[in-house]
BAFI-3210 file (N, C-alpha, C; in Angstrom, 3 decimals, decimal comma, padded with zeros to 6 digits):
// residues 205
n [1|2|3|4|5|6|7|8|9|10|11|12|13|14|15|16|17|18|19|20|21|22|23|24|25|26|27|28|29|30|31|32|33|34|35|36|37|38|39|40|41|42|43|44|45|46|47|48|49|50|51|52|53|54|55|56|57|58|59|60|61|62|63|64|65|66|67|68|69|70|71|72|73|74|75|76|77|78|79|80|81|82|83|84|85|86|87|88|89|90|91|92|93|94|95|96|97|98|99|100|101|102|103|104|105|106|107|108|109|110|111|112|113|114|115|116|117|118|119|120|121|122|123|124|125|126|127|128|129|130|131|132|133|134|135|136|137|138|139|140|141|142|143|144|145|146|147|148|149|150|151|152|153|154|155|156|157|158|159|160|161|162|163|164|165|166|167|168|169|170|171|172|173|174|175|176|177|178|179|180|181|182|183|184|185|186|187|188|189|190|191|192|193|194|195|196|197|198|199|200|201|202|203|204|205]
n.u [045,178|045,848|045,265|042,562|042,008|043,229|041,282|038,944|039,676|040,158|037,790|035,903|037,174|036,118|033,472|033,510|034,417|032,309|030,012|031,030|030,891|028,204|026,735|027,692|026,430|023,842|024,263|024,746|022,109|020,443|021,145|020,688|018,443|017,085|018,276|016,559|013,635|014,097|014,128|011,838|010,239|010,618|010,338|007,216|006,257|006,534|004,777|001,014|-002,153|-005,001|-008,323|-010,789|-013,463|-013,909|-011,136|-008,287|-005,435|-002,123|-000,125|002,747|004,984|006,879|009,957|009,331|011,057|011,690|009,614|009,595|010,588|008,842|006,234|006,958|006,672|004,309|003,130|003,585|001,763|-000,585|-001,051|-000,992|-003,049|-005,302|-005,005|-005,241|-007,322|-009,734|-013,681|-016,528|-017,733|-018,682|-018,911|-017,573|-014,493|-014,348|-013,800|-011,791|-009,561|-009,174|-008,197|-006,260|-004,536|-003,967|-001,740|000,689|002,440|002,660|002,723|001,721|-000,917|-000,595|-000,446|-002,997|-004,924|-004,086|-004,623|-007,614|-007,867|-007,444|-009,612|-009,743|-010,781|-013,384|-013,916|-013,521|-015,874|-017,882|-017,441|-018,007|-015,773|-013,719|-011,330|-007,838|-005,633|-002,845|000,049|003,142|005,910|007,858|010,275|012,703|014,518|017,080|018,831|019,640|017,779|015,656|013,653|014,257|011,632|010,457|007,799|006,522|004,154|001,073|-001,579|-005,550|-006,854|-010,162|-013,066|-015,547|-015,923|-012,827|-009,798|-007,175|-003,835|-001,167|002,056|002,980|005,362|006,430|008,073|009,108|009,980|010,192|008,990|009,260|006,539|003,797|001,777|-001,422|-005,583|-005,806|-003,280|-002,108|000,357|002,321|003,807|004,774|004,683|006,978|007,314|006,883|006,354|005,040|007,513|006,940|004,796|003,384|001,660|000,658|-000,895|-003,774|-006,503|-010,266|-012,947]
n.v [-074,921|-071,876|-071,555|-071,372|-068,683|-067,259|-067,784|-066,322|-063,873|-062,845|-062,877|-061,483|-059,039|-059,065|-058,532|-056,242|-054,665|-054,561|-053,530|-050,915|-050,126|-050,766|-048,290|-046,400|-046,157|-046,307|-043,553|-042,022|-042,482|-040,968|-038,736|-037,885|-037,977|-035,834|-033,865|-034,046|-033,752|-030,838|-029,359|-030,155|-029,349|-026,701|-025,646|-026,200|-024,121|-022,266|-022,258|-022,494|-023,529|-023,062|-023,213|-023,523|-023,742|-026,235|-027,305|-027,727|-025,176|-024,535|-021,936|-020,236|-018,972|-015,704|-013,929|-010,299|-008,139|-009,013|-007,930|-005,275|-003,653|-003,903|-003,183|-000,550|000,417|000,087|001,549|003,555|004,252|003,808|005,613|007,559|007,103|007,546|010,715|011,311|010,692|011,390|012,424|014,629|014,937|016,075|014,614|012,316|013,233|014,220|012,260|010,285|011,806|012,195|009,742|009,310|011,145|009,958|008,427|010,290|012,853|016,470|017,630|016,612|017,518|020,707|020,708|019,777|021,372|024,172|023,618|023,424|026,343|027,451|026,935|024,229|021,721|022,722|023,513|021,319|020,256|021,889|022,396|019,271|017,581|014,795|012,871|010,970|008,325|006,857|004,341|005,127|003,381|003,059|004,117|003,665|003,564|002,089|002,217|004,482|005,630|007,937|006,097|007,000|008,050|007,881|008,760|008,150|008,822|009,139|011,297|011,550|014,221|014,338|015,993|017,815|017,279|016,829|014,813|015,197|014,042|014,280|014,312|013,133|013,719|012,512|013,170|011,812|010,956|007,930|006,833|004,391|003,468|002,302|-000,257|-000,084|-000,015|002,182|002,763|000,167|-000,412|000,205|002,951|006,143|008,654|011,600|015,241|015,065|015,909|017,529|016,912|017,573|018,206|017,958|018,787|016,574|015,697|016,425|015,143|014,996|013,955]
n.w [022,115|022,044|019,421|019,508|021,009|019,285|017,392|018,534|019,779|017,141|015,964|017,897|017,004|014,341|014,864|015,825|014,889|012,557|014,100|014,837|012,084|011,511|013,576|012,100|009,989|010,964|012,000|010,293|008,455|010,126|010,774|007,816|008,065|009,830|008,358|005,745|006,999|008,123|005,563|004,677|006,320|006,299|004,083|003,849|005,399|004,395|002,061|001,455|001,496|-000,809|-000,129|-003,112|-005,133|-004,205|-005,544|-004,214|-004,307|-004,431|-003,092|-003,039|-000,439|-000,784|-000,108|000,846|000,595|-002,156|-004,079|-003,692|-006,111|-007,694|-006,751|-006,046|-008,699|-009,730|-007,435|-008,176|-011,050|-010,189|-008,574|-010,430|-012,398|-011,148|-010,318|-012,744|-013,928|-015,913|-015,171|-016,253|-013,765|-010,832|-008,101|-008,836|-010,143|-007,243|-005,627|-007,457|-007,105|-004,113|-003,256|-004,388|-002,954|-000,797|-001,203|-001,836|-000,482|000,697|-001,930|-003,644|-003,239|-002,823|-005,795|-006,668|-005,107|-006,704|-009,452|-008,652|-008,515|-010,277|-011,793|-013,019|-012,856|-013,204|-015,168|-016,834|-016,153|-016,986|-019,651|-020,626|-020,602|-020,725|-019,181|-020,080|-019,073|-019,866|-019,054|-019,873|-019,254|-016,458|-014,420|-012,677|-009,951|-007,032|-006,302|-004,074|-001,454|000,108|-002,674|-006,537|-008,864|-012,460|-014,284|-017,108|-019,382|-021,477|-022,087|-022,926|-023,875|-023,780|-025,701|-027,013|-029,926|-030,559|-029,587|-028,018|-027,521|-024,895|-023,799|-020,808|-018,856|-015,358|-011,602|-008,945|-005,594|-003,712|-000,262|002,297|004,042|006,337|005,506|004,149|003,609|002,131|001,029|-000,114|-001,382|000,690|000,180|000,217|-002,270|-002,187|-003,091|-006,044|-009,165|-012,071|-014,882|-018,061|-019,803|-022,957|-025,597|-028,117|-030,559|-032,145|-032,600|-035,088|-033,831]
ca.u [044,201|046,143|044,538|041,200|041,986|043,255|039,686|037,966|040,590|039,714|036,045|036,050|037,849|035,393|032,319|033,341|034,655|030,935|029,382|031,199|030,045|026,890|026,814|028,030|025,576|022,246|024,415|024,347|020,994|019,500|021,515|020,144|016,652|017,008|018,622|015,594|012,705|014,074|014,037|010,435|009,513|011,239|009,344|006,290|006,146|006,275|003,506|-000,084|-003,010|-006,347|-009,075|-011,107|-014,438|-013,449|-009,958|-007,191|-004,275|-000,723|000,248|004,059|005,214|008,442|010,342|008,200|011,726|012,406|008,321|009,690|010,619|007,572|005,292|007,023|006,222|002,690|002,219|003,719|001,249|-001,720|-001,551|-001,262|-004,371|-006,295|-004,948|-005,311|-008,091|-010,801|-014,999|-017,234|-018,769|-017,753|-017,770|-016,036|-013,214|-013,429|-012,805|-010,261|-008,164|-009,068|-007,835|-004,805|-003,787|-003,578|-000,470|001,546|002,555|001,483|002,790|-000,070|-002,023|-000,754|-000,960|-004,358|-005,525|-003,104|-005,636|-008,478|-007,935|-007,418|-011,280|-009,537|-011,623|-014,686|-013,731|-013,504|-017,181|-018,549|-017,012|-018,227|-014,801|-013,346|-009,798|-007,369|-004,130|-001,819|001,117|004,225|006,722|008,394|012,006|012,856|016,415|016,788|020,782|019,311|016,968|014,275|013,520|013,785|011,043|009,919|006,980|006,331|002,575|000,304|-002,848|-006,033|-008,143|-011,546|-013,819|-016,796|-015,422|-011,417|-009,169|-006,022|-002,854|-000,584|002,718|003,626|006,514|006,841|009,142|008,909|010,692|009,148|009,427|008,229|005,029|002,699|000,564|-003,200|-006,749|-005,718|-002,265|-001,549|001,628|003,218|004,851|004,779|005,260|007,002|008,772|006,082|006,517|005,110|008,495|006,847|002,866|002,984|000,324|001,275|-001,005|-005,204|-007,782|-010,722|-013,631]
ca.v [-073,865|-070,663|-071,227|-071,369|-067,847|-066,442|-067,560|-065,664|-062,975|-062,293|-062,864|-060,419|-057,259|-058,365|-058,030|-054,986|-053,631|-054,330|-053,023|-049,524|-049,684|-050,291|-047,382|-045,482|-046,179|-045,536|-042,400|-040,828|-042,345|-040,370|-037,179|-037,279|-037,624|-034,699|-032,808|-033,789|-033,293|-029,498|-029,544|-030,534|-028,728|-024,768|-025,338|-026,581|-022,691|-020,999|-022,912|-022,436|-023,456|-022,367|-024,244|-022,959|-024,355|-027,535|-027,791|-027,225|-024,309|-024,102|-020,449|-019,888|-016,861|-014,686|-012,494|-009,080|-006,851|-008,944|-007,790|-004,083|-003,172|-004,059|-002,480|001,187|001,037|-000,145|002,573|005,314|003,882|003,596|007,437|008,671|006,548|008,617|011,918|011,834|009,982|012,645|012,786|015,526|014,814|016,332|013,716|011,470|013,988|014,188|010,132|010,062|013,179|011,923|008,208|009,550|012,214|008,606|007,799|011,117|013,557|017,766|018,502|016,493|018,444|021,858|020,811|019,703|022,812|025,274|023,338|023,611|027,342|027,775|026,069|023,369|021,103|023,565|024,122|020,054|019,510|022,794|021,819|017,841|016,884|013,607|012,822|009,401|008,424|005,658|004,495|003,738|002,969|003,797|003,697|003,245|003,835|001,812|001,992|005,007|005,700|007,175|006,018|008,360|007,005|008,649|008,133|008,779|008,831|009,373|011,918|012,086|014,808|013,758|016,905|017,159|017,301|016,404|014,481|015,916|013,428|015,307|013,170|013,685|012,999|013,379|012,580|011,199|010,001|007,452|006,479|003,315|003,846|001,470|-000,680|000,177|-000,516|003,169|002,244|-000,865|-000,872|001,298|003,871|007,746|009,495|012,669|015,812|015,225|016,924|017,138|017,455|017,610|018,097|018,806|018,021|015,433|015,796|016,962|014,258|014,960|012,190]
ca.w [022,454|021,929|018,456|020,237|021,877|018,479|016,823|019,773|019,468|015,697|015,914|018,747|016,403|012,906|015,568|017,239|013,120|011,681|015,328|014,301|010,382|011,577|014,470|011,607|008,790|011,788|012,669|008,516|008,167|011,236|010,433|006,335|008,594|010,863|007,538|005,219|007,562|008,770|004,427|004,463|007,662|005,411|002,816|003,564|005,612|002,867|001,174|002,174|000,427|-000,739|-001,690|-004,198|-004,847|-003,862|-005,983|-003,691|-004,437|-003,314|-002,901|-002,325|-000,404|-001,039|001,014|000,399|-000,808|-003,110|-004,977|-004,247|-006,526|-008,697|-005,973|-006,269|-010,334|-009,355|-006,972|-008,992|-011,616|-009,806|-008,640|-012,113|-013,226|-009,847|-010,422|-014,506|-014,720|-014,762|-015,402|-016,016|-012,857|-009,393|-007,055|-009,877|-009,852|-006,222|-005,253|-007,791|-006,207|-002,549|-003,354|-005,144|-002,376|000,352|-002,088|-001,895|000,293|000,323|-002,807|-004,502|-002,569|-003,349|-007,252|-006,723|-004,563|-007,751|-010,098|-007,935|-008,309|-011,893|-012,277|-014,145|-012,657|-012,823|-016,500|-017,575|-015,827|-018,107|-021,412|-020,601|-021,289|-019,861|-019,113|-018,995|-018,960|-020,212|-018,384|-021,101|-018,040|-014,557|-014,239|-010,416|-009,279|-006,350|-005,534|-002,959|-000,523|-000,442|-004,440|-006,991|-009,696|-012,710|-014,880|-018,400|-019,846|-022,696|-021,539|-023,242|-023,608|-024,816|-025,987|-027,844|-031,247|-030,845|-029,080|-027,574|-026,932|-024,193|-023,181|-019,415|-017,813|-014,004|-011,076|-007,301|-004,651|-002,631|001,456|002,780|005,122|006,792|004,475|004,576|002,738|000,943|000,537|000,594|-001,435|001,568|-000,174|000,125|-002,968|-002,255|-003,835|-006,559|-010,007|-013,672|-015,372|-018,591|-020,399|-023,757|-026,704|-029,248|-031,534|-031,593|-034,357|-034,611|-033,712]
c.u [044,621|045,903|043,326|040,964|042,223|041,998|039,227|038,549|040,170|037,877|035,774|036,197|037,184|033,910|032,655|034,253|032,991|029,946|029,701|030,778|028,520|026,390|027,243|027,202|023,595|022,964|024,011|022,769|019,696|020,034|021,130|018,597|016,004|016,549|017,225|014,179|012,854|014,094|012,476|009,804|009,808|009,884|008,079|005,885|006,569|005,597|002,317|-000,624|-004,532|-007,241|-010,079|-012,403|-014,281|-011,877|-008,614|-005,993|-003,301|-000,438|002,004|004,282|007,084|008,515|009,965|009,404|011,592|010,938|008,656|009,350|009,340|006,064|005,388|006,600|004,737|002,011|002,095|002,196|-000,263|-002,146|-002,179|-002,337|-005,534|-006,383|-004,781|-006,756|-009,639|-012,173|-015,555|-018,452|-018,031|-016,936|-017,071|-014,579|-012,702|-012,884|-012,292|-009,323|-007,840|-008,484|-006,364|-003,913|-003,464|-002,086|000,306|001,531|001,851|002,012|002,455|-000,850|-001,841|-000,675|-002,531|-005,185|-005,253|-004,279|-007,035|-008,448|-007,871|-008,743|-010,833|-009,992|-012,940|-014,796|-014,595|-015,355|-018,121|-018,860|-017,270|-016,826|-013,940|-011,853|-009,577|-006,076|-003,720|-000,452|002,167|005,026|007,121|009,390|011,812|013,952|016,490|018,576|020,328|018,071|017,056|014,242|013,471|012,744|010,530|009,103|006,479|005,091|002,149|-001,001|-003,927|-006,759|-009,318|-012,912|-015,114|-016,589|-013,857|-011,262|-007,761|-004,810|-001,867|000,398|002,883|004,257|006,500|007,319|008,419|009,808|009,910|010,037|008,655|007,647|004,432|001,698|-000,747|-004,141|-006,372|-004,759|-001,701|-000,381|002,503|004,190|003,518|005,263|005,746|008,220|008,502|006,187|006,347|006,543|008,019|005,528|002,934|002,163|001,575|000,958|-002,936|-005,960|-008,880|-011,920|-014,443]
c.v [-072,147|-070,408|-070,826|-069,308|-066,690|-066,036|-065,888|-064,412|-061,942|-062,017|-061,748|-058,912|-057,743|-058,402|-056,777|-054,015|-053,341|-053,304|-050,998|-049,285|-049,193|-049,297|-046,055|-044,711|-045,575|-044,172|-041,454|-041,028|-041,438|-038,870|-037,113|-037,170|-036,742|-033,756|-032,817|-033,633|-032,181|-029,125|-028,741|-029,233|-027,051|-025,242|-025,417|-025,027|-021,563|-021,394|-022,840|-022,613|-023,245|-023,160|-023,357|-023,871|-025,657|-028,372|-026,851|-026,509|-024,068|-022,975|-020,584|-018,948|-016,422|-013,800|-011,337|-008,380|-007,222|-008,770|-006,353|-003,028|-002,790|-003,274|-000,999|000,799|000,843|001,017|003,726|004,810|004,295|005,191|008,669|008,399|007,366|010,018|012,755|011,378|011,306|012,983|013,903|015,487|015,475|015,558|012,608|011,745|013,747|012,505|010,325|011,082|012,751|010,773|008,715|010,790|010,814|008,487|008,912|012,184|015,438|018,462|018,236|017,299|020,124|021,799|020,443|021,458|024,362|024,531|023,557|025,444|027,889|027,737|025,111|021,759|021,502|023,357|022,334|019,978|020,430|021,523|020,473|017,489|015,589|013,452|011,786|009,580|007,096|005,290|003,907|003,220|003,445|003,428|004,242|003,284|003,561|002,079|003,367|005,042|007,324|006,920|006,924|007,243|008,766|007,963|009,000|008,036|009,245|009,907|012,016|012,777|014,941|015,104|016,278|016,482|016,894|015,836|014,569|014,858|014,314|013,732|014,050|012,354|014,164|012,454|012,277|011,303|008,861|006,414|005,885|003,847|002,265|001,273|-000,363|000,178|001,237|002,745|001,040|-001,532|-000,459|001,847|005,412|008,368|011,142|013,634|015,367|016,196|016,960|017,973|017,835|017,188|018,769|017,761|017,524|015,878|016,074|016,351|015,064|013,470|012,400]
c.w [022,533|020,590|018,600|020,553|020,825|017,202|017,496|019,361|017,781|015,480|016,992|017,542|015,031|013,913|016,315|015,368|012,836|012,902|014,876|013,105|010,683|012,116|013,178|010,658|009,665|011,652|011,378|008,223|008,961|010,838|008,804|007,023|008,689|009,386|006,490|005,599|007,922|006,961|003,872|005,061|007,004|004,776|002,704|004,625|004,968|002,142|002,267|001,080|000,695|-001,355|-002,341|-004,878|-005,026|-004,789|-004,975|-004,122|-003,876|-003,927|-002,313|-001,899|-000,462|-000,153|000,404|000,351|-001,998|-004,192|-004,946|-004,466|-007,850|-008,229|-005,744|-007,633|-009,788|-008,544|-007,499|-010,322|-011,533|-009,439|-009,805|-012,489|-011,875|-010,155|-011,427|-014,914|-013,883|-015,670|-015,735|-015,206|-011,744|-008,680|-007,239|-009,428|-007,763|-005,504|-005,600|-007,284|-004,661|-002,383|-003,902|-004,101|-000,921|000,032|-001,954|-000,509|-000,442|-000,964|-003,922|-004,238|-003,068|-005,264|-007,373|-006,150|-005,963|-008,903|-010,641|-008,705|-009,217|-012,798|-013,285|-014,228|-012,918|-014,680|-017,245|-017,342|-016,516|-019,468|-021,742|-021,438|-020,034|-020,233|-018,822|-019,444|-019,473|-019,906|-019,640|-019,943|-017,014|-014,646|-012,781|-010,546|-007,605|-005,319|-004,437|-002,246|-000,384|-001,981|-005,410|-008,653|-011,204|-013,574|-016,202|-019,085|-020,838|-021,733|-023,200|-023,257|-024,401|-024,858|-026,653|-029,880|-031,768|-029,643|-029,151|-026,824|-026,471|-023,878|-022,093|-019,527|-016,267|-012,953|-009,506|-006,674|-003,446|-001,631|001,382|004,105|005,464|005,831|005,469|003,490|001,428|000,252|000,864|-000,525|-000,675|001,624|-000,335|-000,881|-002,605|-003,384|-005,449|-007,625|-011,442|-014,000|-017,139|-019,667|-021,829|-025,090|-027,774|-030,892|-031,417|-033,035|-033,598|-034,871|-034,553]
res [m|f|r|s|l|k|n|i|d|s|a|y|q|q|t|k|t|l|a|l|l|f|m|l|l|c|f|s|v|a|a|y|a|i|y|a|a|r|q|t|a|t|e|a|q|g|r|i|y|v|l|d|q|g|n|l|l|a|a|v|s|h|n|v|k|d|n|r|p|v|e|a|k|d|h|v|k|r|f|h|e|l|f|f|t|l|d|p|d|s|k|a|i|e|y|n|v|r|q|s|l|f|l|a|d|g|s|v|q|r|a|y|e|n|m|k|e|s|s|y|y|n|n|l|i|q|a|n|i|s|q|d|i|r|i|d|s|v|a|l|q|t|a|a|y|p|y|y|a|r|c|f|a|q|q|r|i|i|r|a|s|t|v|t|t|r|r|l|v|s|e|c|y|l|r|d|v|s|r|s|a|n|n|p|h|g|f|l|m|e|r|w|r|v|v|e|n|i|d|l|r|t|e|r|r]
***
């Protein structure tokens, strides 16, 4: 009789141990399933799908702040391309300058008015001179806010018989503003000024 009770007690202990191990295994599987589901949901929130002519394309979203230095450099580049790309057409000049003024503060407006008063644009139109610019690089310092930027570029002044190449260096500070159709990067250039603008060479066409 005692042996039978001992066997029953031993079997009960074994069953209890197996039940505890099974519960622990179930808990582990459930915890892993919850973790995996949350990871999948997090990844899904950062991914969108675009249908392009029947093809499903995946696009991954990123933190906007991670891309700000790139946007800041492109903002400076875009401003200089608008402000310094000029053709002998008053409407084209007005359009480019107006678009560039959305990207900067009053310092650019003053520079534009000074150039206008000195008949710079009228001289371009009357002499059929075109002007374009190539941005070599934009140096950006993000350690302090507003961000300091310096642009290094080359201008070409294209006349009927010659092409003059100039080195242009300018500097400014960048402040965050709201994004808009006219200012997609959400920056405003402040205290912009030309540091250097000298002729490098003149070539005959």
